[in-house]
N, C-alpha and C positions, 0 to 999 in steps of 0.2 A: 616579389609582387604576387598577390593572390587575387583570383577572380571567382566570384560566385554567381551562378545563375539561379535566381530565386524560384523555388518550386512551390507547389501548392501547400506543402507542409510548412514552408518558411514564410509564406505571405501573411500580411496583416501585422507583422511585428515592427517595432521601431528599429531604426538602423543600429543604434547602440546595443539594444537587447539582442539583436541577431548576431552581431559581431562578438559579443561576450560569450555566446554559446558556440559559435562556429570557430572561434579562436580563443579558447579559454586561457592559453598561456600568454596572450597579448596583454600587457599591463593596461589597465583602464585609463590611467593618466595619459599614456602614449596614444591610445585610441582617440580620446577626446581632443587631444592636441592635433592629431592627424586629420580629424574631421574639420577642425577650424582652419588648418593650413592647406586644405584641399588635397591632402595625400590619400584621402578616402573619398571616392566619387561614386555616384549612382547614375548609371547610364551615361557615364563620361561627363557628368555635370556635378557641380557642387551640391552637397546635400546637408541637411541639418540632423542633429542628434535625434530629433523627434519625428523625422520623416518616416512614413509608413511604407513598407515594402509591398509590391504587388507581384503576382506570379509573372515570370518572364523578365523581370528587372535584372540588370547586371550590376553587381557591386564590385568595384575595383579597390584593392588596398595596395597602394604603392609604397611598400615597406620591404626591407630585406628579409629573406627567409629566416635568418637566425633569431629574429625578435619573436617569432611565433612559438619557439620551443618545440618539444617533441610531443606527438599525439599518443595518447594511450587508448584510442578508440577501439582497438582490436583486442583488448585484454580479455573480453568475454569469450574469445575463441579457445581459451584454456579451460573454460567451464564445461561440464558435461551437458549434453542436450536433453537429458532425461527429464521428462515432465509428466505429471498426471493432469491431463486436460479435461476440464468439465465441459467446456464449450469454446468454439472458435469460429469466427467468420472473418471477413475482410477488414473489419474495423476493431474488433476486440478479441481478447483471449482471456478466459477464466481458468486459472490454474488452481489445483488443489495442493497447496503447499504442505509438505511433510513436516512433522515435528523435528526440530533441530536445525532446519535450514533458515538462514537469515534472508531477509528480503533484499537488502542493500548491503554494500560494504560497511563493515563496522570497524571498531578499533583494531581488530585482528587483521585487517586488510585482506581478508579471504577473497579469493576470486570466485569460489563456488557459492554464488548467491542466486536467489530466485530470478532477479532481473537479468543476470548474466546468462542463466540457463535459457531464459526466454529469448534473449538476443541470439544466442547460439542456435537455438531451435529454428528461429525465423531466418537466420542467415543460411542455414543448411537447406531451407525451403526456398531460398532465393527471394525472400520477401523483405529482407533488411540487409543493407550494405552500408556501413558508415562512410565509405568513400563516396557514395552517391547522395548522402544526406549532409547538408551543411550545418544544420542546427538541431534537427529532430532525431530522437531515438525512441524506440518503444519505451513506454513509461508506466509505472505502477500507479494506480489511483487510490489504493488503500494499502495499509500495511498490517502485518500481524507480528507479534513477538516471536522470537526464535523458537520457543517451545510451545507455541500455539499453532495448530494446524488448521487447514481449511481454505476457503475461496479467497483468492486475491485477483483483483481486476487489473488487466493490462490494456492500455490503449495502443493501437498499432499505427495510428496516424494522428496528426496535430488536431484535426477537427474533432475527432472522437475524444481526445484528451481534454479539450476545452469543454465539451458538452458533459462528459462524465464528472469532471471536477465541479462544474456548476450544479449538476444534479445531486451530487453528494453534499454539497454545501446547503442546498435547499431541502435536503432530507427526502429526496424523491427516489432514493435507492435504499432498500431496507436489508439489513443483515441480521440473520438469526444464528445463535450459537447453541450448541449442546455442551453441557459441562456436568461433571460429577462433583458434588460437594460433600463435605463431611457434615453429617447431621441432617436435620430437616428445617427448612425456613419456617418462620412463624405463621405464614399463610400459604395456602396452596397456590395462590396466584396474587401478584401484587405489583404495583409500580412504585418504586422507592426512590427517594431523592436525598442527596447528601452533597458535600462540598469537598473537592479534591485539590490538594496542593502538591506540586512535584518538587522534589529535592534533586537538582541537577547533579550535585556531587555524588550522591549515593544511587542515583537512578531509581529512586523509590518514591512512592506517593503516600501522603497522609490524608486520611478521611476524617471529616468533622461534620457535626450536625449544625454548625454555626457558620454563617457567611462572614468572610473577612475580605480585606482588600487584595489579598494574595491568592485566595483559592477560587476555584471555578465550580459552577453547579454541575452535578452529574445526575442523570435520570436513567434508571435501569428497570426494565420490565422483565419479570420472570414468571414461569409457570412450572410447577412440580409435575413431572411426567411419571415418575416411579420412585419408590423408596424401598431399599433393601439393605440389610446387613450394616446399618449405621451410615449408609450413603444415600444421597438423593440425586436423581437425574433431572436436570433443569433445562428448559428451553428459554433462552434469554434473548431479548430484543434490546439493542442499544438505542435509546432515544437521543442521548449525547454520546460522543465518541472521544473519550479522553484516554491518556496513557494509563495502562493497567487497570482500566475502569472495572471490568468484570471481576478480576482477581481481588482487587482491593475492596470493592463494594461488598462482595460476598463474604470476605473475611470480616468486614466491619459489622455485618449482621450476625456473625457467629457461625457462618457456614463456609469456611475457606475451600477453594478449589483443590480437589485431591491431587497430590503430586506437586503442588506449588511450594517450593522451598523458600520463597521470598516473603509471602504473606500467609502461608499456612504453617502447619506443625509437622516437622520432619519425623517426629516419633510416630505420628499417625500414618504418614506416607510410607514409612518403613513397614508398619504393621500390615498394610495392604500390598506391599511390594511394588509400589509405584514411584518411579524416579523422574517422570516428566508430567507436566500439568495436564490434567484431563479436561482440556478446553479445545473446542473445534468449531470453526465457522462453517456451518453445514448448508445454509440456505441463503440465496441472494434473490431479491425480488425487485424488478424495475416497475416503479409506480409513478410515471411521469404525470405531472399536473400542469406542465407548461411545455412549449414546443421543444422537441428533441432533435430537430434537424435530421442528419444522416442516421441517427440511432432510433428514430421513431418506431421502427419495426420491433424494437425490443420491449416496447411498453406492455405492461401486464404479464410479461414472461417471468417464470420462476425457474431457478436452477438449483439442483441439489447434489450433494456428494453422497458417497456411500456412508453407511453407519460407521461412526468412529470406533476405535478399538475398545474404549472404556465402556461404551454402551453394550457391546457384545460380552465383554468380560464380566461385568458386575450386574447387569440388569436383564440379560436375556433369559427367557423361560427355559431354553434348551440347556444352558449351563446350570440353571437351578435344579433341573430334573436329574442331572448327573450326580448331584451331591448325595 
């Protein structure tokens, strides 16, 4: 038998959604059967699948412990707590992800991920303990490719997660990227549109100038900040946010991201001695046009990282003067 006292982070969820998160090893078919047979009760009374939970409710699951399986909630403790924090308060954490670090577990099942580092960091600060949380864990609101560096948003509680996901969907949070590309774009500043289709098998996207049933519209805004030695430094704003959008869209217009082995040219990458993609999410701006609840204080705030390595290496006046 297991019993859960519903916290603020857990409130507002449907009974079945909460149980699926709190007891991930419990088969869904057994869960639904147990609700129908009154083996799962809310405040010692019968409940429905769609019943909404309130803070202070007590949910009882009258099933033997062996049906719940083993929990892997503490696996994050094996990850390092090392983080480059851009900003943190009681609701959110903005981390500057380094190149080469994955945001979530991937096919390699590595424990050293950005989210596990954040969980470990918050655990060491006594701000997160999975044993005290039935269904919520600190969660990332955006993601970056393994070899893209820059700002990733983490929600530290359920209310912040809900608000941030809504604001991202409504495009009330703006992300700017710096990237070094090969060559010079046709215009100094432009907003370009194309269509992207992802191949799940190859984990690669194809860009086209024609709309089909299978592709999605992508809109990318860029501005050339500097051009030197066959390279250009761009400031890019994503109007849409699709898989590999910047990398594929820049390659499509003839200016691949330097160091990108998937959409670029490895012969050129080798010429410049670059083995990782020169792409960095450097700026995050909160621009709420609707109510933001507990995050209202973030409205109109802007957060920046330090200048990325490729801007200093290829475009700084100091390095140019040493030649």
